All heavy atoms as a GROMACS GRO file, in nm:
protein
  493
    1MET      N    1  31.080   1.505  11.488
    1MET     CA    2  31.091   1.610  11.393
    1MET      C    3  30.955   1.665  11.366
    1MET      O    4  30.861   1.586  11.340
    1MET     CB    5  31.158   1.561  11.263
    1MET     CG    6  31.161   1.665  11.156
    1MET     SD    7  31.215   1.611  10.999
    1MET     CE    8  31.388   1.587  11.028
    2LEU      N    9  30.941   1.793  11.361
    2LEU     CA   10  30.814   1.860  11.326
    2LEU      C   11  30.838   1.944  11.202
    2LEU      O   12  30.953   1.991  11.178
    2LEU     CB   13  30.769   1.950  11.439
    2LEU     CG   14  30.735   1.880  11.569
    2LEU    CD1   15  30.707   1.983  11.679
    2LEU    CD2   16  30.618   1.784  11.555
    3ALA      N   17  30.733   1.964  11.123
    3ALA     CA   18  30.747   2.045  10.998
    3ALA      C   19  30.620   2.121  10.975
    3ALA      O   20  30.510   2.083  11.020
    3ALA     CB   21  30.778   1.954  10.881
    4THR      N   22  30.629   2.227  10.898
    4THR     CA   23  30.517   2.300  10.846
    4THR      C   24  30.533   2.321  10.698
    4THR      O   25  30.644   2.302  10.647
    4THR     CB   26  30.504   2.439  10.909
    4THR    OG1   27  30.598   2.528  10.855
    4THR    CG2   28  30.514   2.434  11.062
    5ALA      N   29  30.427   2.359  10.632
    5ALA     CA   30  30.437   2.390  10.491
    5ALA      C   31  30.409   2.539  10.474
    5ALA      O   32  30.360   2.582  10.371
    5ALA     CB   33  30.337   2.309  10.410
    6SER      N   34  30.440   2.616  10.577
    6SER     CA   35  30.411   2.760  10.574
    6SER      C   36  30.485   2.827  10.456
    6SER      O   37  30.603   2.791  10.428
    6SER     CB   38  30.447   2.826  10.704
    6SER     OG   39  30.583   2.813  10.731
    7GLY      N   40  30.416   2.918  10.394
    7GLY     CA   41  30.475   2.985  10.279
    7GLY      C   42  30.457   2.913  10.144
    7GLY      O   43  30.484   2.967  10.039
    8VAL      N   44  30.408   2.790  10.150
    8VAL     CA   45  30.386   2.711  10.030
    8VAL      C   46  30.235   2.670  10.024
    8VAL      O   47  30.191   2.587  10.098
    8VAL     CB   48  30.466   2.582  10.028
    8VAL    CG1   49  30.443   2.500   9.900
    8VAL    CG2   50  30.617   2.615  10.043
    9LEU      N   51  30.160   2.741   9.939
    9LEU     CA   52  30.018   2.723   9.933
    9LEU      C   53  29.983   2.610   9.837
    9LEU      O   54  29.919   2.629   9.737
    9LEU     CB   55  29.946   2.852   9.893
    9LEU     CG   56  29.966   2.965   9.994
    9LEU    CD1   57  29.901   3.094   9.943
    9LEU    CD2   58  29.917   2.932  10.134
   10SER      N   59  30.027   2.495   9.867
   10SER     CA   60  30.007   2.374   9.782
   10SER      C   61  29.959   2.259   9.861
   10SER      O   62  30.026   2.203   9.946
   10SER     CB   63  30.142   2.338   9.721
   10SER     OG   64  30.143   2.207   9.665
   11PRO      N   65  29.832   2.217   9.833
   11PRO     CA   66  29.779   2.100   9.901
   11PRO      C   67  29.869   1.975   9.882
   11PRO      O   68  29.886   1.896   9.974
   11PRO     CB   69  29.643   2.078   9.832
   11PRO     CG   70  29.603   2.212   9.785
   11PRO     CD   71  29.734   2.274   9.748
   12ALA      N   72  29.931   1.959   9.763
   12ALA     CA   73  30.018   1.848   9.739
   12ALA      C   74  30.141   1.847   9.831
   12ALA      O   75  30.185   1.740   9.876
   12ALA     CB   76  30.065   1.844   9.591
   13THR      N   77  30.191   1.964   9.867
   13THR     CA   78  30.306   1.973   9.959
   13THR      C   79  30.263   1.931  10.098
   13THR      O   80  30.336   1.859  10.165
   13THR     CB   81  30.360   2.118   9.962
   13THR    OG1   82  30.401   2.154   9.830
   13THR    CG2   83  30.475   2.131  10.059
   14VAL      N   84  30.149   1.975  10.145
   14VAL     CA   85  30.098   1.931  10.274
   14VAL      C   86  30.075   1.776  10.277
   14VAL      O   87  30.120   1.710  10.372
   14VAL     CB   88  29.964   2.001  10.311
   14VAL    CG1   89  29.908   1.950  10.441
   14VAL    CG2   90  29.986   2.152  10.316
   15GLU      N   91  30.020   1.725  10.170
   15GLU     CA   92  29.998   1.578  10.164
   15GLU      C   93  30.133   1.503  10.160
   15GLU      O   94  30.145   1.400  10.229
   15GLU     CB   95  29.921   1.543  10.039
   15GLU     CG   96  29.775   1.594  10.050
   15GLU     CD   97  29.697   1.583   9.918
   15GLU    OE1   98  29.756   1.532   9.817
   15GLU    OE2   99  29.588   1.627   9.914
   16ALA      N  100  30.234   1.558  10.089
   16ALA     CA  101  30.366   1.494  10.087
   16ALA      C  102  30.428   1.494  10.229
   16ALA      O  103  30.491   1.393  10.268
   16ALA     CB  104  30.452   1.566   9.988
   17LEU      N  105  30.417   1.605  10.299
   17LEU     CA  106  30.474   1.613  10.438
   17LEU      C  107  30.409   1.506  10.525
   17LEU      O  108  30.474   1.438  10.597
   17LEU     CB  109  30.450   1.751  10.500
   17LEU     CG  110  30.552   1.855  10.466
   17LEU    CD1  111  30.507   1.989  10.525
   17LEU    CD2  112  30.687   1.820  10.523
   18VAL      N  113  30.276   1.494  10.513
   18VAL     CA  114  30.207   1.393  10.594
   18VAL      C  115  30.253   1.251  10.557
   18VAL      O  116  30.278   1.169  10.644
   18VAL     CB  117  30.057   1.408  10.584
   18VAL    CG1  118  29.983   1.291  10.643
   18VAL    CG2  119  30.007   1.540  10.644
   19HIS      N  120  30.268   1.227  10.431
   19HIS     CA  121  30.313   1.094  10.383
   19HIS      C  122  30.456   1.069  10.433
   19HIS      O  123  30.486   0.956  10.472
   19HIS     CB  124  30.308   1.088  10.233
   19HIS     CG  125  30.356   0.961  10.172
   19HIS    ND1  126  30.287   0.842  10.186
   19HIS    CD2  127  30.471   0.930  10.108
   19HIS    CE1  128  30.358   0.743  10.128
   19HIS    NE2  129  30.466   0.796  10.078
   20LEU      N  130  30.541   1.166  10.430
   20LEU     CA  131  30.682   1.150  10.465
   20LEU      C  132  30.705   1.141  10.615
   20LEU      O  133  30.776   1.055  10.665
   20LEU     CB  134  30.760   1.271  10.410
   20LEU     CG  135  30.911   1.252  10.390
   20LEU    CD1  136  30.937   1.148  10.283
   20LEU    CD2  137  30.967   1.385  10.350
   21LEU      N  138  30.639   1.231  10.693
   21LEU     CA  139  30.662   1.240  10.838
   21LEU      C  140  30.554   1.184  10.923
   21LEU      O  141  30.581   1.161  11.043
   21LEU     CB  142  30.688   1.387  10.875
   21LEU     CG  143  30.799   1.460  10.804
   21LEU    CD1  144  30.799   1.610  10.840
   21LEU    CD2  145  30.929   1.397  10.833
   22GLY      N  146  30.439   1.165  10.875
   22GLY     CA  147  30.323   1.118  10.951
   22GLY      C  148  30.242   1.239  10.998
   22GLY      O  149  30.295   1.347  11.016
   23PRO      N  150  30.112   1.219  11.021
   23PRO     CA  151  30.022   1.328  11.053
   23PRO      C  152  30.051   1.390  11.191
   23PRO      O  153  30.021   1.506  11.213
   23PRO     CB  154  29.882   1.265  11.055
   23PRO     CG  155  29.906   1.119  11.070
   23PRO     CD  156  30.044   1.093  11.008
   24GLU      N  157  30.122   1.318  11.278
   24GLU     CA  158  30.153   1.375  11.410
   24GLU      C  159  30.270   1.474  11.407
   24GLU      O  160  30.299   1.540  11.504
   24GLU     CB  161  30.181   1.258  11.508
   24GLU     CG  162  30.307   1.181  11.477
   24GLU     CD  163  30.298   1.084  11.367
   24GLU    OE1  164  30.191   1.048  11.317
   24GLU    OE2  165  30.409   1.045  11.316
   25ALA      N  166  30.336   1.486  11.294
   25ALA     CA  167  30.458   1.566  11.286
   25ALA      C  168  30.435   1.697  11.200
   25ALA      O  169  30.534   1.768  11.182
   25ALA     CB  170  30.572   1.486  11.229
   26VAL      N  171  30.319   1.719  11.153
   26VAL     CA  172  30.294   1.832  11.066
   26VAL      C  173  30.205   1.936  11.141
   26VAL      O  174  30.103   1.902  11.201
   26VAL     CB  175  30.228   1.791  10.937
   26VAL    CG1  176  30.201   1.913  10.844
   26VAL    CG2  177  30.309   1.686  10.864
   27LEU      N  178  30.252   2.060  11.144
   27LEU     CA  179  30.180   2.168  11.211
   27LEU      C  180  30.132   2.272  11.107
   27LEU      O  181  30.198   2.300  11.011
   27LEU     CB  182  30.274   2.236  11.309
   27LEU     CG  183  30.331   2.152  11.420
   27LEU    CD1  184  30.443   2.229  11.497
   27LEU    CD2  185  30.222   2.114  11.518
   28PHE      N  186  30.019   2.330  11.135
   28PHE     CA  187  29.967   2.441  11.059
   28PHE      C  188  30.045   2.568  11.093
   28PHE      O  189  30.072   2.595  11.209
   28PHE     CB  190  29.820   2.465  11.087
   28PHE     CG  191  29.763   2.583  11.010
   28PHE    CD1  192  29.726   2.565  10.877
   28PHE    CD2  193  29.748   2.703  11.070
   28PHE    CE1  194  29.670   2.670  10.804
   28PHE    CE2  195  29.694   2.812  10.996
   28PHE     CZ  196  29.654   2.795  10.867
   29ALA      N  197  30.082   2.647  10.995
   29ALA     CA  198  30.155   2.772  11.018
   29ALA      C  199  30.128   2.866  10.906
   29ALA      O  200  30.094   2.826  10.791
   29ALA     CB  201  30.303   2.746  11.034
   30VAL      N  202  30.147   2.997  10.933
   30VAL     CA  203  30.124   3.098  10.835
   30VAL      C  204  30.242   3.191  10.838
   30VAL      O  205  30.290   3.231  10.947
   30VAL     CB  206  29.993   3.184  10.860
   30VAL    CG1  207  29.980   3.297  10.762
   30VAL    CG2  208  29.872   3.092  10.858
   31VAL      N  209  30.295   3.225  10.724
   31VAL     CA  210  30.409   3.325  10.713
   31VAL      C  211  30.342   3.466  10.703
   31VAL      O  212  30.318   3.513  10.596
   31VAL     CB  213  30.497   3.299  10.592
   31VAL    CG1  214  30.608   3.400  10.579
   31VAL    CG2  215  30.553   3.159  10.597
   32TYR      N  216  30.311   3.519  10.821
   32TYR     CA  217  30.246   3.650  10.822
   32TYR      C  218  30.356   3.760  10.823
   32TYR      O  219  30.454   3.740  10.896
   32TYR     CB  220  30.157   3.662  10.947
   32TYR     CG  221  30.084   3.792  10.959
   32TYR    CD1  222  29.970   3.815  10.891
   32TYR    CD2  223  30.146   3.897  11.034
   32TYR    CE1  224  29.907   3.936  10.899
   32TYR    CE2  225  30.081   4.020  11.041
   32TYR     CZ  226  29.963   4.040  10.973
   32TYR     OH  227  29.899   4.161  10.981
   33PRO      N  228  30.340   3.866  10.755
   33PRO     CA  229  30.231   3.914  10.672
   33PRO      C  230  30.240   3.876  10.525
   33PRO      O  231  30.162   3.921  10.443
   33PRO     CB  232  30.240   4.063  10.687
   33PRO     CG  233  30.387   4.091  10.696
   33PRO     CD  234  30.444   3.966  10.771
   34CYS      N  235  30.337   3.788  10.492
   34CYS     CA  236  30.358   3.752  10.351
   34CYS      C  237  30.246   3.666  10.296
   34CYS      O  238  30.224   3.656  10.177
   34CYS     CB  239  30.494   3.685  10.334
   34CYS     SG  240  30.629   3.781  10.385
   35GLU      N  241  30.176   3.596  10.383
   35GLU     CA  242  30.075   3.501  10.342
   35GLU      C  243  29.946   3.532  10.420
   35GLU      O  244  29.946   3.564  10.534
   35GLU     CB  245  30.127   3.361  10.380
   35GLU     CG  246  30.041   3.245  10.348
   35GLU     CD  247  30.114   3.117  10.389
   35GLU    OE1  248  30.123   3.092  10.508
   35GLU    OE2  249  30.157   3.042  10.298
   36LYS      N  250  29.836   3.523  10.352
   36LYS     CA  251  29.707   3.543  10.415
   36LYS      C  252  29.662   3.416  10.486
   36LYS      O  253  29.674   3.308  10.432
   36LYS     CB  254  29.602   3.580  10.306
   36LYS     CG  255  29.636   3.705  10.232
   36LYS     CD  256  29.629   3.829  10.320
   36LYS     CE  257  29.647   3.953  10.233
   36LYS     NZ  258  29.686   4.068  10.308
   37THR      N  259  29.614   3.435  10.606
   37THR     CA  260  29.564   3.324  10.682
   37THR      C  261  29.458   3.240  10.613
   37THR      O  262  29.464   3.116  10.607
   37THR     CB  263  29.514   3.363  10.820
   37THR    OG1  264  29.619   3.436  10.890
   37THR    CG2  265  29.468   3.251  10.908
   38GLY      N  266  29.365   3.309  10.550
   38GLY     CA  267  29.259   3.241  10.475
   38GLY      C  268  29.311   3.152  10.365
   38GLY      O  269  29.258   3.044  10.340
   39ALA      N  270  29.414   3.199  10.300
   39ALA     CA  271  29.475   3.119  10.189
   39ALA      C  272  29.541   2.995  10.243
   39ALA      O  273  29.528   2.884  10.183
   39ALA     CB  274  29.578   3.202  10.112
   40ALA      N  275  29.606   3.004  10.360
   40ALA     CA  276  29.668   2.891  10.419
   40ALA      C  277  29.565   2.788  10.470
   40ALA      O  278  29.581   2.666  10.451
   40ALA     CB  279  29.754   2.932  10.538
   41VAL      N  280  29.457   2.838  10.528
   41VAL     CA  281  29.350   2.750  10.572
   41VAL      C  282  29.285   2.679  10.449
   41VAL      O  283  29.262   2.560  10.455
   41VAL     CB  284  29.240   2.830  10.650
   41VAL    CG1  285  29.117   2.747  10.674
   41VAL    CG2  286  29.299   2.880  10.781
   42ALA      N  287  29.262   2.754  10.343
   42ALA     CA  288  29.204   2.697  10.222
   42ALA      C  289  29.296   2.584  10.162
   42ALA      O  290  29.249   2.482  10.116
   42ALA     CB  291  29.182   2.804  10.115
   43THR      N  292  29.427   2.602  10.175
   43THR     CA  293  29.523   2.502  10.125
   43THR      C  294  29.504   2.375  10.205
   43THR      O  295  29.494   2.266  10.146
   43THR     CB  296  29.669   2.555  10.138
   43THR    OG1  297  29.684   2.669  10.056
   43THR    CG2  298  29.767   2.446  10.096
   44LEU      N  299  29.494   2.384  10.336
   44LEU     CA  300  29.475   2.264  10.419
   44LEU      C  301  29.341   2.198  10.386
   44LEU      O  302  29.329   2.077  10.372
   44LEU     CB  303  29.484   2.297  10.567
   44LEU     CG  304  29.460   2.180  10.666
   44LEU    CD1  305  29.560   2.069  10.640
   44LEU    CD2  306  29.467   2.229  10.805
   45GLU      N  307  29.234   2.283  10.368
   45GLU     CA  308  29.104   2.229  10.338
   45GLU      C  309  29.097   2.160  10.206
   45GLU      O  310  29.021   2.065  10.187
   45GLU     CB  311  29.001   2.340  10.344
   45GLU     CG  312  28.975   2.388  10.482
   45GLU     CD  313  28.881   2.510  10.487
   45GLU    OE1  314  28.858   2.574  10.385
   45GLU    OE2  315  28.831   2.538  10.601
   46ARG      N  316  29.176   2.202  10.108
   46ARG     CA  317  29.179   2.146   9.972
   46ARG      C  318  29.256   2.014   9.958
   46ARG      O  319  29.251   1.952   9.859
   46ARG     CB  320  29.233   2.243   9.868
   46ARG     CG  321  29.138   2.355   9.841
   46ARG     CD  322  29.178   2.436   9.713
   46ARG     NE  323  29.323   2.460   9.699
   46ARG     CZ  324  29.387   2.571   9.746
   46ARG    NH1  325  29.318   2.666   9.805
   46ARG    NH2  326  29.517   2.584   9.727
   47THR      N  327  29.326   1.974  10.064
   47THR     CA  328  29.396   1.851  10.060
   47THR      C  329  29.297   1.734  10.054
   47THR      O  330  29.182   1.749  10.092
   47THR     CB  331  29.491   1.834  10.178
   47THR    OG1  332  29.414   1.814  10.300
   47THR    CG2  333  29.593   1.937  10.193
   48ALA      N  334  29.346   1.616  10.014
   48ALA     CA  335  29.268   1.499  10.010
   48ALA      C  336  29.279   1.419  10.143
   48ALA      O  337  29.240   1.304  10.145
   48ALA     CB  338  29.307   1.410   9.894
   49LEU      N  339  29.330   1.480  10.242
   49LEU     CA  340  29.354   1.413  10.372
   49LEU      C  341  29.223   1.396  10.442
   49LEU      O  342  29.134   1.477  10.428
   49LEU     CB  343  29.450   1.499  10.461
   49LEU     CG  344  29.591   1.524  10.403
   49LEU    CD1  345  29.663   1.627  10.484
   49LEU    CD2  346  29.669   1.392  10.402
   50PRO      N  347  29.211   1.289  10.526
   50PRO     CA  348  29.088   1.267  10.601
   50PRO      C  349  29.068   1.377  10.704
   50PRO      O  350  29.163   1.444  10.749
   50PRO     CB  351  29.115   1.138  10.677
   50PRO     CG  352  29.237   1.076  10.610
   50PRO     CD  353  29.311   1.183  10.544
   51PRO      N  354  28.943   1.402  10.740
   51PRO     CA  355  28.912   1.512  10.835
   51PRO      C  356  28.991   1.507  10.969
   51PRO      O  357  29.033   1.603  11.018
   51PRO     CB  358  28.761   1.500  10.860
   51PRO     CG  359  28.707   1.431  10.740
   51PRO     CD  360  28.817   1.339  10.694
   52GLU      N  361  29.013   1.386  11.018
   52GLU     CA  362  29.087   1.371  11.143
   52GLU      C  363  29.232   1.411  11.130
   52GLU      O  364  29.292   1.466  11.224
   52GLU     CB  365  29.072   1.230  11.202
   52GLU     CG  366  29.132   1.118  11.116
   52GLU     CD  367  29.028   1.064  11.016
   52GLU    OE1  368  28.917   1.113  11.002
   52GLU    OE2  369  29.068   0.960  10.950
   53VAL      N  370  29.289   1.394  11.015
   53VAL     CA  371  29.428   1.438  10.988
   53VAL      C  372  29.435   1.589  10.976
   53VAL      O  373  29.522   1.657  11.030
   53VAL     CB  374  29.488   1.365  10.862
   53VAL    CG1  375  29.626   1.425  10.827
   53VAL    CG2  376  29.498   1.218  10.886
   54LYS      N  377  29.337   1.644  10.906
   54LYS     CA  378  29.330   1.789  10.892
   54LYS      C  379  29.315   1.854  11.031
   54LYS      O  380  29.378   1.956  11.057
   54LYS     CB  381  29.212   1.830  10.803
   54LYS     CG  382  29.233   1.797  10.656
   54LYS     CD  383  29.110   1.839  10.574
   54LYS     CE  384  29.122   1.789  10.435
   54LYS     NZ  385  29.010   1.828  10.350
   55HIS      N  386  29.238   1.792  11.115
   55HIS     CA  387  29.222   1.844  11.253
   55HIS      C  388  29.352   1.838  11.330
   55HIS      O  389  29.392   1.933  11.399
   55HIS     CB  390  29.110   1.765  11.324
   55HIS     CG  391  29.102   1.803  11.470
   55HIS    ND1  392  29.048   1.923  11.513
   55HIS    CD2  393  29.134   1.736  11.583
   55HIS    CE1  394  29.053   1.925  11.644
   55HIS    NE2  395  29.107   1.815  11.689
   56ARG      N  396  29.427   1.728  11.314
   56ARG     CA  397  29.556   1.717  11.380
   56ARG      C  398  29.651   1.828  11.336
   56ARG      O  399  29.715   1.896  11.418
   56ARG     CB  400  29.623   1.584  11.352
   56ARG     CG  401  29.564   1.467  11.425
   56ARG     CD  402  29.651   1.348  11.409
   56ARG     NE  403  29.770   1.368  11.497
   56ARG     CZ  404  29.817   1.275  11.577
   56ARG    NH1  405  29.767   1.155  11.580
   56ARG    NH2  406  29.919   1.308  11.655
   57ILE      N  407  29.660   1.847  11.202
   57ILE     CA  408  29.746   1.950  11.149
   57ILE      C  409  29.699   2.089  11.188
   57ILE      O  410  29.782   2.172  11.227
   57ILE     CB  411  29.756   1.937  10.994
   57ILE    CG1  412  29.821   1.805  10.956
   57ILE    CG2  413  29.828   2.057  10.934
   57ILE    CD1  414  29.807   1.771  10.810
   58GLY      N  415  29.570   2.112  11.181
   58GLY     CA  416  29.515   2.245  11.206
   58GLY      C  417  29.520   2.290  11.351
   58GLY      O  418  29.531   2.407  11.378
   59SER      N  419  29.515   2.196  11.446
   59SER     CA  420  29.514   2.239  11.586
   59SER      C  421  29.563   2.133  11.687
   59SER      O  422  29.633   2.167  11.780
   59SER     CB  423  29.377   2.288  11.627
   59SER     OG  424  29.283   2.184  11.625
   60ALA      N  425  29.530   2.012  11.670
   60ALA     CA  426  29.556   1.911  11.776
   60ALA      C  427  29.707   1.893  11.799
   60ALA      O  428  29.750   1.875  11.910
   60ALA     CB  429  29.490   1.779  11.740
   61ASN      N  430  29.788   1.890  11.690
   61ASN     CA  431  29.931   1.876  11.709
   61ASN      C  432  29.991   1.990  11.789
   61ASN      O  433  30.074   1.965  11.875
   61ASN     CB  434  29.999   1.859  11.572
   61ASN     CG  435  29.973   1.722  11.509
   61ASN    OD1  436  29.930   1.634  11.577
   61ASN    ND2  437  29.994   1.719  11.384
   62ALA      N  438  29.950   2.112  11.759
   62ALA     CA  439  30.005   2.226  11.829
   62ALA      C  440  29.958   2.223  11.978
   62ALA      O  441  30.038   2.255  12.067
   62ALA     CB  442  29.960   2.355  11.766
   63ARG      N  443  29.831   2.185  11.999
   63ARG     CA  444  29.785   2.177  12.138
   63ARG      C  445  29.864   2.072  12.216
   63ARG      O  446  29.899   2.098  12.333
   63ARG     CB  447  29.637   2.141  12.139
   63ARG     CG  448  29.548   2.253  12.096
   63ARG     CD  449  29.398   2.210  12.100
   63ARG     NE  450  29.315   2.322  12.067
   63ARG     CZ  451  29.272   2.414  12.154
   63ARG    NH1  452  29.308   2.403  12.277
   63ARG    NH2  453  29.193   2.512  12.116
   64ALA      N  454  29.893   1.962  12.154
   64ALA     CA  455  29.977   1.855  12.223
   64ALA      C  456  30.114   1.909  12.254
   64ALA      O  457  30.170   1.891  12.360
   64ALA     CB  458  29.976   1.729  12.142
   65LEU      N  459  30.177   1.970  12.153
   65LEU     CA  460  30.310   2.026  12.169
   65LEU      C  461  30.319   2.127  12.281
   65LEU      O  462  30.412   2.127  12.363
   65LEU     CB  463  30.355   2.086  12.038
   65LEU     CG  464  30.493   2.152  12.032
   65LEU    CD1  465  30.604   2.047  12.052
   65LEU    CD2  466  30.515   2.226  11.907
   66LEU      N  467  30.218   2.218  12.287
   66LEU     CA  468  30.214   2.319  12.391
   66LEU      C  469  30.150   2.278  12.521
   66LEU      O  470  30.136   2.358  12.615
   66LEU     CB  471  30.141   2.442  12.331
   66LEU     CG  472  30.210   2.504  12.208
   66LEU    CD1  473  30.123   2.614  12.146
   66LEU    CD2  474  30.345   2.557  12.242
   67ARG      N  475  30.106   2.151  12.520
   67ARG     CA  476  30.040   2.096  12.641
   67ARG      C  477  29.920   2.178  12.682
   67ARG      O  478  29.906   2.213  12.803
   67ARG     CB  479  30.138   2.077  12.756
   67ARG     CG  480  30.241   1.975  12.722
   67ARG     CD  481  30.338   1.950  12.840
   67ARG     NE  482  30.429   1.845  12.804
   67ARG     CZ  483  30.562   1.865  12.798
   67ARG    NH1  484  30.611   1.980  12.827
   67ARG    NH2  485  30.639   1.762  12.769
   68LEU      N  486  29.832   2.209  12.584
   68LEU     CA  487  29.714   2.288  12.616
   68LEU      C  488  29.592   2.196  12.631
   68LEU      O  489  29.582   2.094  12.577
   68LEU     CB  490  29.684   2.384  12.502
   68LEU     CG  491  29.792   2.490  12.483
   68LEU    CD1  492  29.760   2.572  12.357
   68LEU    CD2  493  29.804   2.578  12.601
   0.00000   0.00000   0.00000
């Protein structure tokens, strides 16, 4: 199962998803044009997650999923 917190600009929500599903199951996403990309990035940056988990969510998980 994969999940995103797109549309919800809450660091606590991102942290809860990681706690519930694990860092390998959370993907970064933006609800464009309803949500600004910068605001979504800032939400991920404001979490208390370790840098390696933020990297997984921000890009590594999507790269693995898409086999890039």
